[in-house]
N, C-alpha and C positions, 0 to 999 in steps of 0.2 A: 563367337555368338552369331547365330543366323541373322541376316538382315531382315527386319520385320516388313520391309517394303517388297520383299521377294516372296514368291509362292511357287510351288511345283507346277510345271506346265508340261504336258505330254508333247514331246518333240519328236521322238523316234517311235513310230508305231511298231507293234510286234513283228509283222512281216519284214520290215526293214532291218530290225535287230537280228532276226534269225538269218536273213540273207547275209548280213555282214559276217556273222560268226561262222556260218556253214561255208561261206566262200573262203574265209581265212583258212579253215581246216582243209578244205579240198585243194586249194592252191598249194598249201604246204605239203599235203600228201602227194600231189602231182609232181612237185619238184623233187621231193625225197625219193619217190619211186623211180623217177627218171635217173637219179644219181646212182641208185642201187642197180638198176638194169636187170637183165635176165628175166626170171619169172615175175619180178615185181612190175614189169612193163604192162602186165595184164591190169594191174591196179592203176597204172599211169593212165591208161585209156579210160578206165571207169571213172577216175577222178575227173578226167577231161570232159566226159559226157555230163557229169554233174555240174561242172562249171558252165558248160554250154546251156544247160537248163536254167541255171541261176542267172546268167547274163540275159537270157531271153526274158525271164521273169522281171528282172530289174528294169529292162527297157519299158515293159508295160507298166510296171508299178511306178515308174517315173512319170507316167502320164495320169494315173488314176489313184495313186496311193495317198497317204497322209500328206497334209500341207507341206511339211518340211522335207518330205521324201520326194516330192515332185521336182522334176528338172526345172520347172518354171521358177521355183523358189531359190535356186542357186545357180541360175544361168545369168551371170552378171555382165554388164556392158564394160568395155575397157576403161571408161571413165570412172566407174564405180570401183574397179580393182585398184586404179591409181589413187583414188581418194582414200581407200582403205589402207593402202601402204603408207599414206601420209597421216594416218590416224584420224581421218575425217569421215564422218558419216552424217546423213541427213535424218531428220525425224521420221520414224515409221519404216526405215529401211530394214531393221532387225538383222543386221549383218552377222551378229554373233549368236543367233538363235540356232539355226541349223548349220549347214556348211558355210563357213565364211568364204570370201572371194578366193583366198589362197587354197583353202581346203577343197573348194569346188573344182579348181583346176586339177588338183591331184586326183579327184574322183573321176573326172572325165578322161584324164590321161590313162589312169589305171584300167578303166572299163574298156578303153580303146585298145590298149596293149593286150589285155586278156582276150578280147575278141579276136585280135590278130593271132594270138597263140592258138586259140581254138580252131580258127579257120585254117591256119597252116598245118596244124596237127591232123586235121581231117584228111588232108591230101598228102601228108608226108610219107617218105619212104627212106628208112635208114640203111637200106640195101643189105640188111643182115637178116632180121627176122620179124621186123615190125613194119606194118603197112597201114596207113590211114584208111578208114572205110570208104572214103570218096576218091582214093588215089586213081582209080581207073577212069575217072572223068577228066583228068588233066594230062598234059604232055609230060614226058620225062623231064624236060627242062624246067617246067613249072614246079613239078614235084621236088626236084633238086633244090631249087631256089627256096621253096617253102620249108623244106627240111633244114636248110642252112639257117634261115631266120629262126625257126622254131627252136633249134638246138643251141644257137649262139646268141645273137642279138636279143631275140625275144625273151629267152630264158634269163639273160642278165638284166634286162630291163625290168622284168617282173620282180626279181630279187632286189634290185636297186630301189624300185618304187616302194616295195614292202619295207625295206630298211628306212627309207625316207619317212614313210608313214609312222613307223614306230618312233623315230627320232622327233617328229613333230609332236607326237603325244607326250614324249618325255619333256620337250621344251615347254609346252603349255603347262605341264604339271609343275615343273621345277621353277620356271621363270615367271609365269603368269598366274600360278596357283589355281589353274583351271583343270579339273579332271574331266577329260574327254571320254574316258572309258566308262565311267559310272552311268552316264545317260544312255550309252549304247547297250548297257545291261538292263537297267531298270526302265528306261524310256523317258524319264522326266528330267528337267533342268529347273533350277531355281531362277526365276525370271520375274521382271516387273509385272505387276497386275495389269491385265489387259493384253498381254502378249498372246497372239493367236495360237491355238493348240492344234495338233494333228488329230484327226478323227482316228480312233483306234478301238472301235467297238466290235461286236460280233459280226455285223454286216460286212465291215471292211476286212475282217479276218477270213470270213467265208469267201469273199471275192478273191482275196489273195490265194487261198487254197485252190480255188477253181482255176485261176491263172497259172499257178504252179503246175497243176495236173496237165493243163493244156500245153505248157512249155515242155514238160517231160515227154508228152506225146509227140511234140514237134521234134525234139532231139532224137527220140527213138526212131521216128520216121526217117529223118535225115540220115542217121547212121545206117539204117536198114537199106537205104538206096544202094549201098555198096555190096549188099549181100548177093 
């Protein structure tokens, strides 16, 4: 029976939700197309450019998006992380509304690793048939190092972090009876009255669309530099 003291609160705005699911699809497609190789590498590059666009968008949306999508809402001090691990929180901290301290670390690490994958992919050279669009701007040694990271450590880190993310979702569902997927689909969580909500109206969505178009233009321009 639902707790009468809880009410639906918009936590994840629509742009953040779409970012999350489209990123999951494109990262999965990128890994799969790389494993297939051959003609599928055309799609590997396409997926990579979409990931580039999404990461640029998330960087901006982390500054101007809905309350719980902003980096400021889940950039925790070390003391807060330690207190959370000890099951302690202070009034008004709202550590379980958006990304909790552990979840925030995984978000920042994943964004950093994906950014490194995009950056190394742009200059990589597999010495067979695939060349990153910005390869001509770096030395052979740099391209070789970037390729090594992109195909080995970077790829494995992406898959490991993805697996860890899925495992965390399963843990919260099975052990803590908390469904983390449902709010990322519908946007709302059942939370105590008075919990601040994320703005998610038409103005915010139009702003997100404008930022996404700008980021797509940036990605297209960067890729075009190698033409």
